[in-house]
KENU-535733 format. One record per residue: residue in one letter; z, y, x of N, C-alpha, C, CB in turn. Coordinates in steps of 0.1 Angstrom, whole numbers, padded with zeros to 4 digits, always signed. Glycine has a CB too. Layout:
N
aZYXZYXZYXZYX;...
***
This chain:
360
m-0314-0143+0768-0309-0139+0755-0295-0134+0753-0310-0149+0746;n-0291-0122+0746-0276-0118+0745-0274-0126+0731-0273-0099+0743;w-0259-0132+0731-0256-0138+0721-0239-0135+0721-0260-0152+0722;i-0233-0138+0709-0220-0137+0705-0214-0148+0695-0218-0125+0700;y-0205-0154+0700-0201-0166+0690-0188-0161+0683-0199-0181+0698;n-0186-0162+0672-0174-0158+0665-0168-0167+0653-0175-0146+0660;v-0159-0175+0651-0154-0181+0641-0139-0180+0642-0158-0193+0641;p-0131-0170+0638-0117-0167+0640-0108-0176+0632-0114-0152+0637;i-0109-0189+0630-0101-0197+0620-0093-0208+0629-0111-0204+0607;k-0084-0210+0623-0074-0223+0630-0077-0234+0619-0054-0219+0630;f-0083-0243+0626-0087-0255+0618-0077-0267+0622-0101-0259+0620;h-0074-0274+0611-0064-0284+0612-0069-0300+0605-0051-0278+0604;e-0069-0309+0612-0070-0320+0604-0059-0328+0601-0078-0327+0608;y-0058-0330+0586-0046-0336+0582-0049-0348+0574-0038-0327+0574;n-0037-0356+0570-0041-0367+0560-0034-0361+0548-0036-0382+0563;l-0036-0369+0535-0031-0362+0525-0016-0361+0525-0035-0369+0513;k-0008-0367+0530+0007-0365+0530+0012-0353+0538+0012-0377+0537;e+0003-0350+0547+0003-0340+0556-0001-0327+0547-0005-0342+0567;l-0010-0328+0540-0015-0316+0532-0004-0313+0523-0029-0320+0524;k+0003-0324+0513+0013-0320+0505+0023-0314+0511+0017-0329+0497;n+0026-0318+0525+0039-0312+0532+0036-0297+0534+0044-0318+0547;r+0022-0295+0537+0020-0279+0540+0022-0272+0528+0006-0275+0546;l+0018-0276+0515+0017-0270+0504+0031-0264+0501+0012-0280+0495;k+0042-0273+0507+0056-0269+0501+0060-0257+0510+0069-0283+0500;e+0053-0251+0519+0056-0241+0527+0053-0227+0518+0048-0242+0540;f+0046-0228+0508+0043-0215+0500+0048-0218+0487+0027-0212+0500;d+0048-0203+0482+0057-0201+0468+0047-0194+0458+0071-0191+0470;s+0055-0188+0449+0049-0182+0435+0038-0170+0440+0063-0176+0425;n+0040-0166+0453+0031-0154+0457+0018-0160+0462+0037-0145+0467;t+0018-0174+0460+0004-0180+0463-0003-0185+0453+0004-0190+0472;l-0017-0181+0452-0025-0184+0442-0033-0197+0448-0035-0170+0437;l-0030-0210+0440-0037-0221+0443-0050-0222+0436-0029-0232+0441;i-0063-0222+0441-0076-0225+0433-0077-0240+0435-0088-0217+0439;a-0076-0248+0424-0082-0261+0424-0084-0267+0409-0072-0271+0433;s-0092-0277+0409-0096-0280+0396-0086-0291+0389-0110-0286+0397;k-0085-0292+0378-0074-0301+0371-0076-0314+0378-0077-0303+0355;r-0090-0318+0380-0092-0334+0385-0085-0335+0399-0110-0339+0387;v-0088-0323+0407-0082-0326+0421-0066-0328+0421-0085-0314+0431;i-0062-0318+0412-0046-0317+0412-0043-0332+0406-0040-0304+0400;n-0048-0336+0396-0043-0349+0390-0047-0359+0400-0049-0352+0376;t-0058-0361+0406-0061-0373+0412-0052-0374+0425-0076-0372+0416;f-0049-0363+0431-0042-0363+0444-0027-0360+0442-0048-0353+0453;d-0022-0360+0430-0009-0360+0425-0003-0347+0435-0001-0376+0427;l-0009-0335+0432-0006-0323+0442+0006-0316+0434-0022-0310+0443;d+0017-0313+0438+0027-0306+0432+0024-0291+0432+0041-0310+0438;v+0020-0285+0420+0016-0272+0419+0026-0262+0411+0002-0271+0413;s+0036-0268+0410+0048-0263+0401+0052-0246+0404+0062-0274+0405;s+0052-0246+0417+0057-0234+0423+0046-0223+0424+0062-0237+0437;f+0032-0225+0421+0021-0217+0423+0017-0210+0412+0010-0223+0428;q+0010-0197+0413+0000-0194+0402-0013-0203+0404-0004-0178+0403;v-0015-0208+0394-0028-0217+0396-0041-0214+0387-0024-0232+0392;l-0050-0216+0393-0063-0213+0388-0072-0227+0388-0071-0200+0397;d-0073-0231+0377-0078-0246+0376-0092-0246+0368-0066-0255+0367;e-0098-0236+0365-0109-0236+0357-0120-0242+0363-0112-0224+0353;s-0132-0243+0354-0143-0250+0360-0150-0240+0369-0153-0255+0349;l-0154-0243+0381-0157-0233+0393-0170-0237+0397-0147-0234+0405;s-0177-0243+0391-0192-0246+0396-0200-0233+0396-0200-0258+0387;n-0205-0229+0410-0215-0218+0410-0209-0206+0404-0228-0221+0402;p-0199-0201+0408-0190-0189+0402-0202-0177+0401-0175-0185+0413;d-0200-0172+0389-0210-0158+0385-0202-0147+0384-0219-0159+0370;i-0209-0136+0381-0204-0123+0378-0193-0125+0369-0214-0112+0371;h-0196-0131+0358-0187-0131+0344-0174-0139+0350-0196-0139+0329;l-0175-0149+0356-0162-0157+0362-0155-0149+0370-0165-0170+0370;v-0160-0141+0381-0152-0134+0390-0144-0121+0381-0163-0127+0402;e-0152-0116+0371-0145-0106+0361-0133-0111+0354-0156-0101+0351;k-0135-0125+0348-0125-0130+0342-0114-0132+0349-0128-0141+0336;v-0115-0139+0361-0103-0142+0370-0096-0129+0374-0107-0150+0382;l-0103-0119+0378-0097-0108+0384-0088-0101+0374-0108-0099+0389;d-0091-0103+0361-0084-0097+0350-0070-0108+0347-0095-0095+0338;k-0073-0119+0349-0064-0128+0346-0050-0131+0355-0071-0140+0345;i-0054-0130+0368-0043-0132+0379-0037-0119+0382-0049-0138+0391;f-0024-0121+0391-0018-0112+0395-0019-0112+0408-0007-0112+0391;r-0016-0102+0416-0023-0101+0430-0013-0112+0437-0023-0085+0437;p-0021-0122+0445-0012-0130+0454-0010-0125+0468-0016-0143+0455;d-0002-0129+0475-0002-0127+0490-0009-0138+0498+0013-0127+0494;l-0015-0149+0492-0021-0157+0500-0029-0167+0489-0010-0165+0511;i-0041-0170+0489-0048-0178+0483-0052-0191+0492-0059-0170+0480;v-0047-0202+0483-0051-0217+0490-0063-0223+0480-0036-0229+0491;a-0073-0224+0487-0086-0229+0477-0088-0244+0483-0101-0219+0479;i-0086-0253+0473-0088-0267+0475-0101-0270+0465-0072-0277+0471;g-0113-0275+0471-0124-0278+0462-0134-0277+0471-0125-0269+0450;g-0146-0278+0464-0161-0275+0470-0165-0260+0474-0172-0279+0460;g-0173-0257+0477-0177-0244+0483-0176-0234+0470-0194-0244+0490;s-0178-0237+0459-0176-0228+0448-0162-0224+0447-0180-0235+0435;s-0151-0233+0449-0138-0228+0450-0134-0218+0461-0130-0238+0450;i-0141-0222+0471-0138-0214+0484-0144-0200+0483-0144-0221+0496;d-0156-0200+0474-0165-0189+0474-0157-0180+0465-0180-0193+0469;l-0150-0184+0455-0142-0179+0444-0132-0171+0451-0135-0190+0433;a-0125-0179+0460-0113-0174+0467-0116-0161+0475-0108-0185+0477;k-0127-0160+0482-0134-0151+0490-0136-0140+0481-0146-0156+0496;a-0142-0142+0469-0144-0130+0459-0133-0122+0455-0149-0134+0447;i-0121-0130+0453-0109-0125+0447-0106-0117+0460-0097-0137+0443;s-0105-0122+0473-0101-0114+0483-0108-0100+0486-0101-0123+0494;a-0120-0103+0484-0127-0090+0486-0127-0079+0475-0140-0093+0488;l-0124-0085+0461-0126-0075+0452-0113-0072+0444-0137-0079+0444;y-0102-0078+0447-0088-0076+0440-0087-0062+0438-0076-0082+0447;e-0087-0054+0448-0083-0042+0450-0090-0032+0441-0084-0038+0463;y-0102-0037+0438-0110-0029+0430-0112-0034+0414-0124-0029+0436;n-0103-0043+0410-0104-0050+0398-0106-0041+0386-0093-0059+0396;d-0105-0029+0386-0107-0019+0374-0122-0013+0375-0096-0006+0374;e-0130-0019+0384-0143-0015+0385-0153-0025+0383-0144-0010+0397;d-0165-0021+0382-0177-0031+0377-0178-0038+0389-0193-0024+0372;v-0178-0056+0386-0179-0064+0397-0194-0064+0402-0174-0078+0394;l-0203-0062+0394-0217-0062+0399-0222-0050+0410-0226-0061+0386;e-0217-0041+0405-0218-0027+0412-0209-0027+0426-0212-0015+0401;l-0200-0034+0425-0190-0037+0439-0197-0044+0449-0175-0045+0436;i-0205-0055+0442-0211-0064+0453-0224-0059+0456-0213-0079+0450;k-0231-0051+0449-0243-0047+0451-0242-0034+0462-0249-0043+0437;s-0232-0024+0461-0229-0015+0469-0223-0017+0481-0224-0007+0464;k-0216-0029+0482-0208-0034+0493-0197-0026+0497-0215-0035+0503;k-0189-0020+0485-0178-0011+0487-0166-0021+0493-0174-0003+0473;y-0167-0033+0489-0157-0040+0492-0156-0041+0510-0159-0055+0485;l-0166-0038+0515-0165-0037+0532-0152-0025+0534-0183-0032+0540;e-0149-0017+0525-0138-0008+0529-0124-0013+0527-0140+0004+0521;n-0125-0025+0521-0111-0028+0516-0103-0032+0529-0112-0041+0505;e-0090-0026+0530-0080-0030+0539-0069-0036+0535-0075-0020+0545;s-0071-0043+0521-0060-0052+0517-0065-0063+0512-0051-0046+0507;n-0071-0070+0520-0079-0080+0515-0068-0092+0515-0092-0083+0524;i-0067-0104+0507-0060-0113+0507-0062-0126+0517-0060-0116+0495;p-0054-0130+0527-0059-0141+0532-0060-0154+0527-0054-0141+0540;i-0069-0163+0532-0074-0175+0526-0069-0188+0534-0092-0174+0524;v-0064-0199+0529-0064-0212+0533-0076-0219+0527-0052-0218+0530;a-0085-0224+0533-0096-0233+0528-0095-0247+0530-0109-0229+0534;v-0096-0257+0519-0095-0269+0521-0105-0276+0512-0083-0273+0519;p-0116-0281+0520-0129-0286+0513-0125-0299+0509-0144-0286+0523;t-0132-0302+0497-0131-0316+0491-0144-0322+0491-0126-0316+0478;t-0154-0316+0496-0168-0320+0498-0170-0321+0512-0178-0311+0492;a-0181-0328+0518-0186-0325+0531-0198-0322+0532-0186-0335+0539;g-0200-0307+0528-0214-0303+0528-0214-0288+0529-0221-0307+0514;t-0205-0278+0519-0209-0265+0519-0206-0257+0532-0203-0258+0507;g-0197-0261+0539-0193-0253+0551-0185-0238+0550-0205-0251+0558;s-0182-0238+0535-0177-0226+0532-0165-0222+0539-0176-0227+0520;e-0157-0235+0543-0144-0233+0551-0146-0226+0566-0139-0248+0554;c-0159-0224+0570-0164-0220+0583-0170-0205+0584-0174-0230+0586;t-0171-0201+0574-0181-0188+0572-0171-0176+0564-0197-0192+0559;k-0178-0164+0566-0173-0152+0562-0179-0147+0550-0174-0142+0573;w-0186-0154+0544-0194-0151+0530-0193-0160+0521-0208-0148+0530;a-0196-0154+0510-0194-0162+0495-0207-0159+0486-0178-0155+0485;t-0211-0170+0480-0225-0169+0469-0219-0165+0455-0235-0185+0468;i-0225-0157+0451-0219-0153+0436-0232-0149+0427-0208-0139+0437;w-0233-0157+0417-0247-0157+0410-0245-0146+0399-0252-0173+0402;d-0256-0142+0395-0258-0131+0384-0269-0137+0377-0263-0114+0389;m-0266-0148+0368-0274-0156+0359-0283-0147+0349-0264-0164+0350;d-0276-0135+0344-0282-0128+0334-0295-0122+0341-0273-0117+0328;n-0294-0118+0354-0308-0112+0358-0315-0120+0367-0306-0097+0364;l-0309-0135+0370-0316-0145+0379-0317-0140+0392-0331-0148+0374;k-0303-0135+0399-0301-0130+0410-0290-0138+0418-0300-0117+0408;k-0291-0139+0431-0281-0143+0437-0276-0133+0448-0283-0157+0441;y-0264-0133+0448-0257-0122+0459-0247-0129+0469-0247-0110+0452;s-0244-0121+0480-0235-0127+0490-0226-0116+0491-0242-0131+0505;i-0213-0120+0492-0203-0112+0494-0199-0115+0510-0191-0113+0483;d-0199-0105+0520-0201-0106+0533-0191-0098+0541-0214-0104+0537;a-0179-0104+0548-0171-0095+0555-0165-0101+0566-0160-0088+0546;d-0162-0096+0577-0154-0103+0587-0142-0108+0582-0151-0093+0599;y-0134-0101+0574-0122-0105+0570-0120-0116+0559-0116-0094+0566;l-0131-0121+0556-0133-0132+0547-0134-0147+0555-0148-0130+0538;y-0135-0145+0566-0132-0159+0573-0116-0164+0569-0133-0157+0591;p-0116-0178+0563-0103-0182+0562-0096-0182+0575-0101-0194+0556;f-0081-0178+0574-0073-0177+0585-0070-0191+0592-0061-0171+0580;e-0071-0200+0580-0068-0215+0583-0077-0222+0574-0053-0220+0580;s-0083-0234+0580-0089-0245+0572-0084-0257+0574-0102-0246+0573;w-0083-0264+0563-0076-0279+0566-0084-0288+0563-0064-0284+0560;i-0087-0298+0573-0098-0309+0568-0090-0322+0564-0110-0314+0582;v-0091-0326+0554-0084-0337+0549-0095-0350+0543-0073-0331+0537;p-0096-0361+0550-0107-0368+0547-0106-0375+0534-0109-0376+0556;e-0094-0376+0529-0089-0384+0516-0097-0376+0503-0070-0384+0515;l-0095-0362+0505-0099-0354+0494-0113-0357+0492-0097-0340+0496;t-0122-0361+0501-0137-0365+0499-0139-0378+0493-0143-0364+0511;s-0130-0386+0491-0129-0399+0488-0134-0403+0473-0116-0402+0490;t-0133-0392+0463-0137-0395+0452-0151-0389+0447-0129-0392+0445;m-0157-0385+0456-0172-0382+0453-0180-0395+0451-0178-0373+0465;g-0187-0394+0439-0197-0404+0436-0209-0404+0447-0203-0402+0422;h-0218-0414+0443-0231-0414+0451-0239-0399+0453-0242-0424+0444;d-0241-0395+0439-0252-0383+0440-0245-0372+0446-0258-0379+0426;l-0231-0368+0445-0225-0357+0451-0223-0359+0466-0213-0355+0444;t-0220-0372+0470-0219-0375+0484-0233-0371+0491-0216-0392+0487;l-0245-0378+0485-0256-0374+0490-0261-0360+0490-0264-0381+0484;s-0258-0354+0478-0263-0339+0475-0255-0330+0489-0257-0333+0456;t-0241-0331+0488-0233-0323+0498-0237-0329+0513-0216-0326+0495;g-0239-0339+0514-0245-0346+0528-0256-0339+0532-0249-0363+0527;l-0266-0337+0523-0281-0330+0526-0277-0316+0528-0292-0332+0512;d-0268-0309+0522-0266-0294+0523-0262-0294+0536-0256-0287+0514;a-0252-0301+0541-0246-0298+0555-0258-0303+0567-0231-0307+0556;l-0267-0309+0562-0279-0314+0572-0286-0301+0572-0289-0327+0568;a-0287-0295+0561-0298-0284+0559-0291-0272+0568-0300-0280+0543;h-0277-0270+0567-0272-0259+0574-0275-0262+0590-0258-0257+0570;a-0272-0274+0595-0275-0279+0607-0291-0274+0612-0274-0294+0607;m-0299-0280+0604-0312-0281+0608-0318-0266+0608-0319-0290+0599;e-0314-0257+0596-0318-0244+0595-0313-0236+0604-0317-0239+0585;s-0301-0239+0610-0294-0231+0621-0300-0234+0634-0278-0235+0622;y-0305-0245+0633-0313-0249+0648-0327-0244+0650-0316-0265+0648;w-0333-0240+0639-0346-0233+0639-0344-0218+0636-0355-0239+0630;s-0335-0212+0630-0333-0199+0628-0338-0191+0638-0320-0198+0626;n-0339-0178+0635-0342-0167+0645-0331-0162+0651-0349-0156+0639;a-0319-0167+0647-0305-0164+0654-0300-0174+0661-0295-0160+0645;s-0309-0186+0664-0303-0195+0671-0303-0194+0684-0308-0205+0668;n-0292-0200+0691-0290-0200+0707-0287-0212+0711-0280-0191+0712;s-0285-0213+0724-0283-0228+0732-0271-0233+0729-0284-0227+0748;y-0259-0224+0723-0248-0231+0720-0248-0233+0706-0236-0223+0725;t-0252-0226+0695-0254-0231+0681-0262-0243+0682-0260-0220+0672;r-0272-0243+0689-0281-0255+0690-0274-0269+0693-0292-0252+0700;v-0264-0268+0702-0256-0278+0704-0247-0282+0694-0250-0277+0714;l-0240-0274+0684-0234-0278+0673-0242-0283+0664-0227-0269+0669;a-0254-0277+0661-0263-0282+0652-0267-0297+0653-0275-0275+0653;r-0271-0299+0667-0275-0314+0672-0263-0322+0670-0278-0316+0687;d-0250-0321+0673-0240-0327+0670-0236-0332+0655-0232-0319+0676;s-0241-0320+0648-0238-0323+0633-0251-0334+0628-0238-0307+0623;i-0262-0330+0632-0274-0338+0629-0271-0354+0632-0288-0332+0638;r-0265-0356+0644-0265-0368+0650-0254-0375+0641-0262-0367+0665;i-0244-0371+0639-0233-0375+0629-0239-0378+0614-0222-0363+0629;i-0245-0369+0610-0248-0370+0595-0260-0380+0595-0250-0355+0588;s-0271-0380+0604-0280-0388+0601-0276-0403+0604-0290-0383+0608;k-0265-0405+0610-0258-0420+0613-0250-0423+0600-0248-0419+0629;y-0241-0415+0596-0230-0417+0587-0234-0417+0573-0219-0408+0590;l-0243-0405+0568-0247-0404+0556-0253-0417+0547-0256-0395+0557;p-0264-0424+0555-0267-0437+0550-0256-0448+0546-0274-0443+0558;l-0247-0447+0558-0235-0459+0556-0224-0453+0545-0225-0463+0574;v-0222-0442+0543-0212-0436+0533-0217-0441+0520-0211-0420+0534;l-0231-0438+0519-0237-0441+0506-0236-0454+0501-0250-0438+0507;e-0236-0464+0511-0234-0479+0509-0220-0483+0506-0239-0487+0523;d-0211-0476+0510-0199-0478+0512-0190-0466+0509-0197-0483+0524;l-0189-0461+0497-0183-0448+0493-0168-0448+0496-0185-0446+0478;d-0160-0459+0495-0146-0459+0499-0142-0460+0512-0141-0470+0493;n-0152-0460+0523-0149-0462+0536-0143-0446+0540-0163-0468+0546;l-0130-0447+0545-0125-0433+0548-0129-0431+0561-0110-0430+0546;e-0132-0440+0571-0137-0435+0585-0152-0429+0582-0136-0448+0598;y-0161-0435+0573-0173-0427+0571-0170-0412+0566-0183-0435+0561;r-0162-0413+0558-0158-0399+0550-0155-0391+0560-0145-0399+0541;q-0146-0394+0570-0141-0387+0582-0152-0381+0589-0132-0396+0591;k-0161-0390+0593-0171-0386+0599-0180-0377+0594-0177-0394+0603;m-0184-0378+0582-0192-0370+0573-0185-0354+0572-0194-0379+0558;l-0170-0354+0571-0166-0341+0572-0168-0335+0585-0153-0340+0569;m-0168-0342+0597-0170-0336+0611-0183-0333+0611-0166-0346+0623;g-0192-0339+0607-0208-0334+0607-0209-0323+0598-0218-0346+0601;s-0204-0320+0587-0202-0308+0581-0194-0295+0587-0197-0311+0570;f-0185-0300+0593-0178-0292+0601-0186-0286+0613-0167-0300+0605;f-0192-0294+0620-0201-0287+0630-0214-0279+0626-0204-0298+0639;a-0219-0283+0614-0229-0274+0607-0225-0262+0604-0234-0279+0594;g-0212-0261+0597-0207-0250+0594-0203-0241+0607-0196-0252+0586;l-0199-0246+0616-0195-0241+0631-0209-0232+0635-0191-0255+0644;a-0219-0239+0631-0233-0236+0637-0240-0224+0630-0242-0249+0635;f-0240-0227+0614-0247-0217+0606-0239-0205+0603-0251-0224+0593;s-0225-0206+0608-0215-0196+0605-0220-0182+0613-0199-0202+0609;n-0228-0187+0624-0233-0177+0634-0247-0174+0635-0229-0181+0647;t-0255-0183+0626-0270-0180+0625-0276-0177+0611-0277-0192+0631;r-0267-0182+0599-0271-0182+0589-0283-0192+0585-0274-0170+0588;t-0287-0193+0573-0297-0202+0569-0309-0196+0569-0294-0207+0558;t-0321-0204+0564-0336-0197+0564-0341-0201+0551-0346-0202+0575;a-0355-0202+0553-0363-0205+0540-0361-0213+0530-0373-0210+0542;a-0356-0228+0535-0352-0237+0526-0340-0230+0513-0344-0249+0535;h-0331-0224+0521-0318-0218+0514-0325-0208+0505-0305-0211+0525;s-0335-0200+0510-0341-0188+0501-0348-0196+0490-0351-0177+0509;i-0357-0206+0492-0365-0212+0480-0356-0218+0472-0374-0222+0483;s-0344-0222+0475-0335-0232+0466-0328-0223+0455-0323-0239+0476;y-0325-0209+0457-0320-0202+0447-0326-0201+0436-0317-0191+0451;p-0339-0198+0432-0344-0199+0419-0343-0213+0413-0357-0195+0419;l-0344-0224+0424-0342-0238+0415-0329-0241+0410-0345-0250+0424;t-0318-0236+0417-0308-0236+0409-0304-0227+0396-0299-0235+0416;m-0309-0214+0399-0308-0206+0388-0315-0209+0376-0312-0195+0391;l-0328-0214+0377-0336-0216+0366-0337-0230+0361-0349-0212+0369;y-0332-0239+0370-0333-0254+0366-0319-0260+0367-0343-0263+0377;g-0308-0254+0372-0296-0260+0374-0294-0271+0384-0291-0264+0362;i-0304-0270+0394-0306-0282+0403-0293-0279+0411-0321-0282+0411;n-0286-0290+0415-0272-0290+0425-0279-0282+0437-0265-0307+0429;h-0271-0275+0443-0275-0267+0455-0279-0278+0466-0262-0257+0459;g-0274-0286+0469-0278-0294+0479-0290-0300+0478-0269-0303+0480;f-0294-0308+0466-0306-0312+0462-0316-0301+0464-0306-0316+0449;a-0313-0288+0455-0324-0277+0457-0327-0273+0470-0320-0264+0451;v-0319-0274+0479-0321-0270+0496-0328-0280+0501-0309-0268+0505;s-0326-0292+0497-0332-0306+0505-0344-0309+0501-0325-0319+0503;i-0351-0304+0487-0364-0306+0483-0374-0299+0492-0366-0302+0468;t-0372-0289+0496-0382-0281+0505-0380-0282+0522-0381-0266+0501;l-0368-0288+0522-0362-0287+0537-0372-0295+0548-0345-0295+0538;f-0377-0306+0547-0387-0313+0555-0401-0309+0555-0386-0325+0551;e-0404-0303+0545-0417-0296+0543-0416-0285+0551-0420-0292+0527;i-0405-0278+0552-0403-0266+0561-0402-0270+0575-0390-0258+0558;l-0395-0280+0578-0395-0285+0591-0408-0286+0596-0388-0296+0592;k-0417-0293+0589-0431-0296+0594-0438-0284+0597-0437-0302+0584;r-0436-0271+0590-0445-0260+0591-0436-0253+0604-0446-0250+0576;n-0424-0254+0607-0416-0249+0617-0417-0253+0629-0404-0249+0615;w-0421-0266+0631-0420-0274+0643-0425-0267+0654-0428-0286+0642;d-0437-0262+0654-0441-0255+0667-0432-0244+0674-0453-0248+0664;y-0423-0240+0664-0413-0229+0668-0399-0233+0673-0410-0221+0655;l-0398-0247+0671-0384-0253+0675-0384-0254+0689-0380-0267+0669;k-0370-0250+0694-0368-0251+0710-0361-0265+0709-0357-0238+0717;e-0363-0269+0722-0357-0283+0726-0361-0293+0715-0340-0282+0726;k-0374-0296+0713-0378-0306+0703-0373-0317+0705-0389-0308+0702;e-0373-0323+0719-0367-0337+0723-0355-0339+0719-0366-0341+0736;l-0345-0328+0722-0331-0329+0718-0330-0330+0702-0323-0315+0723;f-0336-0323+0696-0339-0324+0683-0339-0338+0677-0350-0318+0680;l-0350-0343+0683-0354-0358+0676-0342-0367+0682-0373-0364+0680;e-0339-0364+0692-0328-0374+0699-0316-0374+0690-0323-0368+0714;s-0314-0362+0683-0301-0361+0675-0303-0369+0664-0296-0348+0670;f-0317-0372+0658-0319-0381+0647-0320-0395+0649-0331-0377+0640;g-0320-0399+0664-0320-0413+0669-0333-0416+0666-0310-0423+0664;v-0345-0406+0668-0358-0408+0667-0369-0404+0677-0361-0404+0656;d-0381-0408+0678-0389-0404+0688-0401-0395+0683-0393-0415+0695;s-0402-0394+0671-0414-0386+0665-0408-0378+0652-0427-0397+0660;l-0416-0368+0648-0413-0362+0635-0415-0371+0623-0421-0349+0633;d-0425-0381+0622-0429-0389+0614-0416-0397+0609-0439-0397+0620;e-0406-0402+0620-0394-0411+0620-0385-0400+0612-0389-0417+0636;v-0385-0388+0615-0374-0382+0606-0379-0379+0591-0370-0368+0613;f-0391-0380+0588-0395-0377+0575-0392-0394+0568-0413-0370+0575;d-0394-0403+0577-0390-0418+0572-0376-0418+0568-0392-0429+0584;w-0366-0411+0577-0351-0412+0574-0348-0405+0561-0343-0406+0587;f-0355-0393+0559-0352-0386+0546-0356-0396+0534-0361-0371+0546;k-0369-0401+0534-0374-0411+0523-0363-0420+0523-0389-0419+0526;l-0359-0426+0530-0349-0437+0531-0336-0434+0523-0345-0441+0545;v-0330-0423+0527-0317-0419+0523-0317-0413+0509-0312-0407+0534;s-0329-0407+0506-0330-0400+0494-0337-0410+0483-0337-0387+0496;g-0342-0421+0488-0349-0430+0480-0362-0422+0472-0338-0437+0469;e-0366-0414+0479-0378-0407+0475-0378-0400+0464-0388-0414+0476;k-0367-0398+0460-0366-0391+0445-0362-0377+0445-0356-0398+0436;i-0359-0371+0455-0357-0356+0456-0369-0349+0457-0350-0352+0469;n-0376-0345+0445-0387-0336+0444-0388-0330+0431-0398-0342+0447;l-0397-0319+0432-0395-0312+0419-0396-0320+0405-0405-0302+0419;k-0406-0327+0404-0408-0334+0392-0398-0341+0389-0419-0341+0391;n-0391-0350+0397-0379-0356+0393-0366-0347+0388-0375-0364+0405;f-0367-0335+0390-0357-0326+0384-0360-0316+0375-0352-0320+0392;g-0371-0321+0369-0375-0313+0354-0385-0302+0355-0363-0305+0348;v-0389-0297+0369-0398-0289+0372-0414-0293+0368-0396-0288+0385;k-0419-0283+0360-0433-0285+0356-0442-0276+0367-0435-0279+0340;k-0453-0285+0370-0462-0277+0382-0467-0264+0376-0475-0287+0387;e-0471-0261+0364-0475-0250+0359-0461-0236+0361-0480-0254+0344;e-0452-0245+0363-0439-0233+0363-0434-0227+0380-0422-0242+0356;i-0444-0234+0386-0440-0231+0401-0443-0215+0405-0449-0241+0413;p-0454-0209+0400-0455-0196+0402-0442-0187+0399-0467-0192+0395;n-0436-0191+0387-0424-0186+0386-0412-0185+0392-0421-0189+0379;i-0411-0196+0400-0403-0199+0411-0404-0191+0423-0404-0211+0414;v-0418-0190+0427-0423-0183+0438-0418-0168+0439-0438-0184+0437;k-0420-0161+0425-0415-0148+0426-0402-0146+0429-0418-0142+0415;l-0393-0154+0428-0377-0156+0432-0373-0162+0443-0370-0163+0422;a-0383-0166+0452-0378-0172+0464-0378-0168+0476-0383-0181+0465;t-0380-0153+0477-0377-0147+0489-0366-0138+0490-0387-0141+0492;t-0356-0142+0498-0343-0138+0498-0341-0130+0511-0334-0150+0498;g-0337-0117+0512-0333-0112+0524-0323-0118+0533-0329-0101+0521;g-0323-0119+0544-0314-0125+0552-0316-0139+0554-0303-0124+0547;r-0323-0146+0545-0328-0158+0545-0341-0162+0549-0326-0162+0535;m-0350-0157+0542-0364-0160+0543-0368-0154+0558-0372-0153+0531;d-0365-0141+0560-0369-0135+0571-0359-0138+0583-0369-0120+0569;n-0349-0148+0582-0344-0155+0595-0350-0166+0598-0331-0158+0594;n-0360-0170+0592-0369-0184+0593-0380-0179+0602-0376-0189+0577;p-0384-0188+0614-0395-0185+0624-0409-0179+0618-0398-0199+0632;i-0412-0184+0607-0422-0178+0599-0418-0173+0585-0433-0189+0598;v-0422-0162+0582-0416-0156+0571-0427-0157+0560-0411-0142+0574;f-0426-0168+0552-0438-0173+0543-0440-0164+0533-0436-0186+0536;n-0452-0162+0530-0457-0152+0518-0457-0161+0505-0471-0145+0521;e-0460-0154+0495-0462-0161+0483-0471-0173+0483-0466-0153+0473;e-0481-0171+0487-0493-0182+0489-0486-0193+0494-0505-0178+0499;e-0479-0191+0508-0475-0203+0515-0463-0208+0509-0472-0200+0531;i-0453-0201+0500-0443-0206+0493-0450-0215+0481-0433-0195+0488;q-0460-0211+0477-0463-0218+0465-0471-0231+0471-0473-0208+0453;d-0475-0233+0482-0481-0244+0488-0470-0255+0494-0489-0238+0499;i-0458-0248+0496-0447-0256+0500-0443-0263+0489-0437-0249+0507;l-0442-0256+0476-0435-0263+0465-0447-0271+0458-0428-0251+0454;n-0459-0270+0460-0470-0280+0456-0468-0293+0465-0486-0273+0458;c-0465-0290+0476-0463-0304+0483-0449-0309+0479-0463-0303+0500;c-0440-0304+0475-0429-0309+0471-0428-0314+0458-0420-0300+0473;y-0440-0314+0450-0442-0318+0435-0447-0332+0436-0451-0309+0426;k-0442-0341+0431-0448-0356+0430-0446-0361+0416-0439-0367+0441;
***
């Protein structure tokens, strides 16, 4: 099989003191994207930056429009936050040169691919899950029309990503679980993706090995910085894997769960992840190595691991979905580049069956 692997990013692992010293290198020509909570919790000196500290969860078309109108053009963007903050940085980088045009049309037409004046990005994740610090795409939501879009361009790889374990230490139990499961989904979906190859599978297995061991441990000891560092590395390896393969059916089905019910992305993905694993099982390559990465001997034991770590609470019913509403989800559950990257392209009847199996 022909393959190519590309992630043109310089990665650094820093402690908090080193992060603060690096920030001193930048000036007012830098846009810093970071929430007030992150700035205050970690006592970051932001006095010399143009600062964007608004609520950044699941950036949508309206937020992007508002931000593009508000800021002046920076020479550099430093995004400190979860995937939403880093995705917003990518949207600014791609679209700023067209800030007098309609954002939705720019994204749909992909006019931003012509951009020769993109703004470089430094990505600093505060969660161990999204992998946005490793990829060249960003998710932007159109809640008005219940659609999800990707901005995707080679120039959107961050030129540097800084891995700082202390920044993940304030995540509570649910966010730690959600982002950890998101990272695990990236690794698992990368493993069975149509674009998978022997090299991305090594990265995916390393990610699964780390997350399956350390996610239960960090959930029992949220202040343990060693466990936090391990989870960041698990997320990092997953990011490296799926940056070259993309995700599959679990992500495709997750999007309407987030749009319609506001379900946190990591939980929305993990609701169907293991049901989809069961259906994809015959298509997985190197099955024994996959099981070995979980530290188990059988597929049933993988399901047992998920039940243990999730407390059997991650299902549609517990997130307020009514069984009679499942057909509405099905209609929105097929996303190009995700569903057709799965070894089985599930039709609507099969998607409904998957969701019925995930309703308890």
